[in-house]
Structure formats: structure tokens, C-alpha cells
C-alpha positions in Angstrom: -8.9 14.1 15.6 -11.5 12.5 14.1 -10.7 9.7 11.6 -13.2 7.5 9.6 -14.3 4.0 10.7 -13.0 1.0 8.8 -14.4 -2.0 10.4 -11.4 -4.8 9.7 -7.9 -5.0 8.8 -6.6 -7.2 5.6 -5.1 -9.6 8.5 -8.5 -10.7 10.0 -10.0 -10.7 6.2 -7.5 -13.1 4.7 -7.6 -15.3 8.6 -11.5 -15.5 8.3 -13.0 -18.7 6.8 -16.1 -17.1 5.5 -14.4 -14.4 3.7 -14.3 -15.1 -0.1 -11.3 -13.3 -2.4 -11.9 -12.9 -5.7 -8.4 -12.5 -8.4 -10.2 -9.2 -9.3 -10.8 -8.2 -5.8 -6.8 -8.7 -5.1 -6.3 -6.3 -8.1 -8.4 -3.6 -6.9 -7.1 -4.0 -3.3 -3.3 -4.4 -4.6 -3.9 -1.4 -7.2 -5.2 1.0 -4.1 -2.2 0.2 -1.6 0.2 0.9 -4.1 -1.3 4.1 -5.2 -1.0 5.0 -1.3 2.4 4.0 -1.3 3.4 5.9 -5.0 1.7 8.9 -2.8 3.6 8.8 0.5 7.1 7.7 -1.6 6.5 11.2 -3.8 5.6 13.2 -1.1 9.3 12.0 0.3 8.2 9.5 3.4 8.3 5.8 3.1 5.8 3.9 5.3 8.8 0.8 7.2 5.7 -1.4 8.5 3.8 -2.6 5.7 1.7 -5.5 6.7 -1.8 -6.8 6.5 -2.7 -5.5 9.9 -2.0 -1.9 9.0 -3.9 -2.2 6.0 -7.8 -1.1 6.8 -10.6 -2.7 4.8 -14.2 -1.8 4.4 -15.1 -4.9 2.6 -18.5 -4.0 1.2 -16.7 -1.0 -0.7 -13.6 -2.6 -1.9 -11.9 0.0 0.1 -8.4 -0.5 1.5 -6.0 2.2 3.2 -2.6 2.5 4.5 -2.9 3.0 8.6 -0.3 3.3 11.5 2.5 5.8 10.2 4.4 5.5 13.8 7.7 4.0 11.8 7.4 6.4 8.7 10.5 8.4 8.0 10.9 10.9 5.6 13.4 9.7 2.7 15.4 12.5 3.1 16.1 12.3 6.6 19.7 11.7 7.7 21.0 7.9 7.4 21.7 5.6 9.4 18.2 4.4 9.9 17.4 1.6 12.4 17.8 -1.7 11.4 15.1 -3.4 13.5 12.0 -2.0 11.6 8.9 -3.7 10.0 7.5 -7.2 11.1 9.8 -9.7 10.6 7.4 -11.8 7.9 7.2 -8.7 5.6 10.6 -7.2 6.3 13.3 -7.3 3.1 16.3 -9.0 3.4 18.7 -6.0 3.5 17.2 -5.3 6.6 17.6 -8.8 7.7 21.2 -8.4 7.5 21.3 -5.5 9.2 21.8 -2.7 6.5 20.8 0.9 8.3 21.0 2.3 4.4 17.5 1.6 2.6 14.8 3.4 0.8 11.4 3.2 -0.3 12.2 -0.3 -1.4 11.7 -1.9 1.4 7.9 -1.0 1.3 7.6 -2.5 -2.0 9.2 -6.2 -0.7 6.6 -5.6 1.8 4.0 -5.1 -1.0 5.5 -8.4 -2.6 4.7 -10.7 0.4 1.1 -8.9 1.5 0.0 -9.2 -2.7 1.3 -13.2 -2.0 -0.7 -13.6 0.8 -3.9 -12.6 -0.6 -3.8 -15.4 -2.9 -2.7 -18.2 -0.3 -3.8 -16.4 3.4 -0.8 -17.3 4.8 2.3 -15.7 4.9 4.9 -16.5 2.1 8.1 -16.2 4.6 7.3 -17.5 7.6 10.4 -17.6 9.4 10.6 -17.7 13.0 13.9 -15.4 13.6 16.2 -13.6 11.0 18.3 -16.7 10.2 15.3 -18.5 9.3 13.9 -15.6 7.7 16.5 -15.3 5.3 16.5 -19.1 4.9 12.9 -19.4 4.0 13.4 -16.5 1.4 16.2 -18.7 -0.2 13.9 -21.8 -0.5 11.4 -19.5 -2.3 13.4 -17.1 -4.7 16.5 -19.1 -4.6 20.1 -17.9 -3.0 21.7 -14.6 -4.0 24.7 -14.6 -6.2 26.8 -11.8 -7.0 25.0 -11.1 -9.9 21.4 -11.0 -8.6 22.6 -9.0 -5.0 26.7 -8.5 -4.5 25.6 -6.0 -2.0 24.0 -8.5 0.0 26.4 -10.7 -0.3 29.0 -8.2 1.0 26.3 -7.6 4.2 26.3 -10.9 4.8 30.3 -11.2 4.9 30.3 -8.6 7.4 27.9 -10.2 9.9 29.6 -13.6 9.4 26.4 -15.2 8.0 26.3 -17.6 5.2 23.3 -17.9 2.6 22.1 -21.7 2.1 22.2 -23.2 -1.0 19.0 -23.0 -2.5 17.7 -22.9 -6.3 14.2 -21.8 -5.1 10.8 -22.9 -5.7 8.5 -22.0 -8.4 5.9 -19.3 -7.3 3.1 -20.9 -9.7 3.9 -23.8 -7.4 3.4 -22.2 -3.7 0.7 -19.7 -5.3 -1.1 -21.8 -7.6 -4.1 -19.5 -8.2 -1.9 -16.7 -9.4 -2.0 -16.2 -12.8 1.1 -15.4 -14.9 1.3 -11.5 -14.5 0.8 -11.7 -11.0 3.4 -14.3 -10.4 5.8 -11.9 -12.3 4.9 -8.9 -10.2 5.3 -10.8 -7.1 8.6 -12.0 -8.4 9.7 -8.1 -9.2 8.8 -7.1 -5.9 10.5 -9.8 -4.1 13.9 -9.4 -6.1 16.6 -9.7 -3.7 18.4 -6.3 -5.1 16.4 -3.1 -3.7 17.6 -1.6 -7.3 15.7 -4.3 -8.9 12.4 -3.9 -7.3 9.6 -1.7 -9.3 8.3 1.3 -7.7 4.8 2.1 -6.7 4.3 3.9 -9.5 5.9 1.1 -11.6 4.1 -1.2 -10.6 1.1 0.2 -11.3 1.8 0.0 -15.1 2.3 -3.7 -14.5 0.0 -5.8 -16.9 -1.4 -7.6 -13.9 -3.7 -4.6 -13.6 -4.0 -3.7 -17.3 -5.1 -7.1 -18.9 -6.3 -6.4 -22.6 -9.2 -8.3 -23.4 -9.9 -9.5 -26.9 -13.4 -8.6 -28.6 -14.9 -11.8 -28.7 -14.2 -12.3 -25.0 -15.4 -9.6 -24.1 -18.8 -10.3 -25.8 -18.7 -13.7 -24.3 -18.7 -11.9 -20.9 -21.1 -9.6 -21.7 -23.9 -12.5 -22.7 -23.1 -14.4 -19.8 -23.2 -11.5 -17.7 -25.8 -12.4 -14.9 -28.7 -10.0 -14.8 -28.6 -7.3 -11.7 -31.2 -8.8 -9.7 -29.5 -12.4 -10.1 -26.0 -10.8 -9.6 -24.3 -11.5 -5.8 -21.5 -10.1 -3.9 -20.0 -13.4 -2.7 -19.2 -15.9 -4.8 -19.0 -20.2 -4.6 -15.4 -20.8 -4.9 -12.6 -19.1 -3.0 -11.3 -17.4 -6.4 -12.2 -16.7 -9.5 -10.9 -14.8 -12.9 
């Protein structure tokens, strides 16, 4: 078997000191990842190990592709599934609580964590073990309630785990370089309740990817656009709109 060569994975790029990411680049890369997930899910599979290391990148062409399908399963395969799949920092709470009944929604949680990391260059939920991961998640998105995730509270009681009570931290403080649409999308992807997370196809329709520009703003951008000879791939600041 022969595969195309992609020189980096996303983790290598995000950890590189000379790699400059623009908001536009994040949109392009996230759009491609979501298109890949939508294709996988629509054809009856889910990945189960989405993380930056499993996203291969051709930085010059802004191309990113999903790799490593070693843990992938058919969506219609017989439950229960193994709960110890996925890499800890990108593992959704239902798996951290030992659920063996899950679906493509777990890939969407991972996608939210990956998207946040593209802005900050560090994992959003940096836990040392399962209990610490759940605590970190609570500190970011707030503790779950009967209204937000009744099934999760039942899972926690079954394993005699009690969620720490935390109001959460606004993502706008944790990810200051993300705009309102990006924050909204990450928030929806990282919902406690798997049923409330958007599908990959739904996420692609989010305003983050479809920002309308007024005619006056478009004219201003055209006027300020540099000549082709002066245009450069790199930018002077890590993030730009």
C-alpha cells in the first residue's frame, strides 16, 4: 500500500515556536477535519481517537487529513463498546465515566478540544487521570446538572463518583484570541450531553465558517489588499482576522 506523504502532524505544528496560525487558517483546517468526520460518520464509522497527533498536515497547502483508524468502529456494530478508547485529554466525559454505549458524538467532543487547542497551543482539558480530567472539565464548562446531563449524573452515581461543584470559566477568558462564533462552536461541541453536540455536518453550517461581510467591509479589504508581489505566507503576529 502506498500513501501520500504529509510532513507534520498538528501537534508538531502547534508545539513549534515558528509556526504562526491565523484565524483564517484555523477555519480552513477545522472545515477540512469536519468534512472528513462527516464523511466517516455518514459511511457508518466513527474514529474514537481524534487528537492532534492523528491529524496530518501539509502546511504549505493548508491541507489536513485524518489518520490512524486503529480504534475506529462501525456505528452499527454491537454494543457494548470498550470505554478505554481515545487519548485522555480528548476523551469525552461519558467515556471517562465508563460508559460503553456511545457513538460519533465522542468524535465531536474531541473536535471541540482540538479546535480550542488550535487557538491556545495547549490542551483545553489537561488532566492527569480520569478523576482529574472530570475535575478539569467542570472547571471549564461548569458542573453538570439534571437539566444539562441527567444520564451523566446516573453514570457518576453508578461508579460512586461525585462531580466537584464549579460554575465554570468563560471560554472567552481561556481562549482570548477566539472570536464569538468560535467560542460558540467550541461550547456546543464540548457539551456534557452527547445528544446536544452538533454532528459534523451540522458544525459545518455554523456561522464560524460562514461569516457574512458587508459590502463596505469587503470594499475596504479589497482596497487594503497587498499586491501579489508583496503578499507573504507568514504574518507578524501569531493570530489575525
